[in-house]
C-alpha positions, 0 to 999 in steps of 0.5 A: 609778418614782415613780407605781408606788411611790405605786400600789403602797403609799406613798400620797401621805402617811403618818402614824405615831407618832414612834417607829414609823419608827424602831423599827417595834415593835407598841406604837407603834400611833396613839391617839385614832382618832375625833378623827384621822379627823376631822382627816383627813375635814375636808381637802377635798384628801384623797381617801381614807385608810386604816388599816393595821395593821402587824407584822414577822413571818415567813412559812413553808410546807412548803418554807422560811420568809422574813421578812415584813411583815404588813399588816392592812388594810380592803380596801374602803378600801385600793382608794381609796388605792393600786392594789395590787388591779389587780396581782392576777395569781391569785385576788382582793383579799381579797374571799372571806368566809373567815376568815384568807385572804391575798394574797402577792407572787408572788415570795414565793410562788415562794420558799416553793413556794406557790399559790393555796389553799395554807396558809401560817404567819405568826409574830409577837409580840403586845404582851406579846412572846408569839409568836403563829401564825396559819394562812392560806390564799392566796386571791390572788397579786399582781405589782407592779414591785418584786421586793423588795416582793413577796417581803417584803409580805403583806396580810390582812384588819385584823379577821382580824389583831385576832382573832389578837391577841385585841384588840377594837379596831383597832391601827393603826400607818399612815394612808395618804392619797391627795390629789386632786391630786399639786399638794396634797401639801405643802399637806395635809403642812403642814396635818396637821403643824400639826394633829398636832403629836405624830405624824409626817406624811410625803409620799412624798418623805420616805418614799422619798427616793430616788424624790424625788431622781430626780423632782426631778433628772429636769428637770435631767437632761433639760435637760442632755441637750438642751443636749449635743445643741444644742451638737452642732448649734450646729456644723451651724447655724454650718456652714449659715450660713457656707454661706449667707454664702460664696455671697452674698459678692458680694451682701454686698459690694455692700450694703457698697459701697453704704453699708450699715453693719456692724451692719445686716449683722450683724443681718441674718446673726443675724436670719436664723439665728434664724428658721431656728433656731426654724422647725426647733425649733418644728417639731420640738417639735411632731412631738416632741409628737404622738409623746409623746402617742401613746405616753403613750396606747399606751405603750412595751413594754420588757418585754424588760428586765422583770427589770432594771426590776422590780429598781428598781421601775419598770414594763415599760410607759413611758408617756413625757411633757414637762411644758409648761414643758419647751417654753418652756425648749427654745425659749429654749435654741434662741434662745441657741444660734442667737444663738451660731451666728450670731456666726462667720458674722455676724462673716464677713460684716462683715468682707468688703473690698467691692472684693474681694467685688464681684469674687466670682462 
């Protein structure tokens, strides 16, 4: 879900004026663009950035009308920041040289009964509050993992939007940034915030807090689920070791009778349990890692649940992965679980009466 949102529209970081996110008015555009571009371009960790013009308006056809976000972009720059061009299912990503071409979502096309080459009328206000009507021709239809996004967002070339607004210089409301690695997001965000104190610099975590919550809590949930599984397996390990002790009562009795300390017997049972658990745990993690790597390449097809997943903004192909630190955490959890599982069998072994244990066959 996080990767889909970043690839769909968010990018890693966005820049706006401080008023724009609260009240998305056309007049809250970014100033001093040349200086702003130099500052952004000077950041080594930034891979690419794209300037967007954003206007709230209406999209209408002969069949119906619907409120949309009209986004003016430079297609060449946008391709370097997001992967929306890969989601185009019909036509192209504003590749034609014709004027007033538009890219719409499949959900919006269905709502307005539109298809390729259909005409769509955009209605919006300019800076003076005057109503502008812009007739566009559909040259591309996209379909992403989010039906809400597909229904409420349209894209057209920035120069076409500026021509309709009768503005010579670009009016930029948003700059979307893609960094070279997700590890650089916080660093770049802090650097830009220090260099551009008059603007609002937000990472995807601030722009989509619900996704940030899912991302941060996923590891916690994973450990919770594994803890529940290990708790259930703990009883199986305990039962296995109890059976091992019961089958060796006579041997343990002899060891006690010849003077072996109870602490050594306790450590022996404990060590055996830990070795048994770690052997099985490590073997399981190796097999699990092979399985995860395989499906990370091929993916797990969840297209049968496509409609429900799209409502949550998730793709139908699942590519599982497990961060390396999780394997260390799992090993420690197995070690702790083995220690708990060994307590009862070890206690049983240390409380045998040698005379009674030796008579056992």
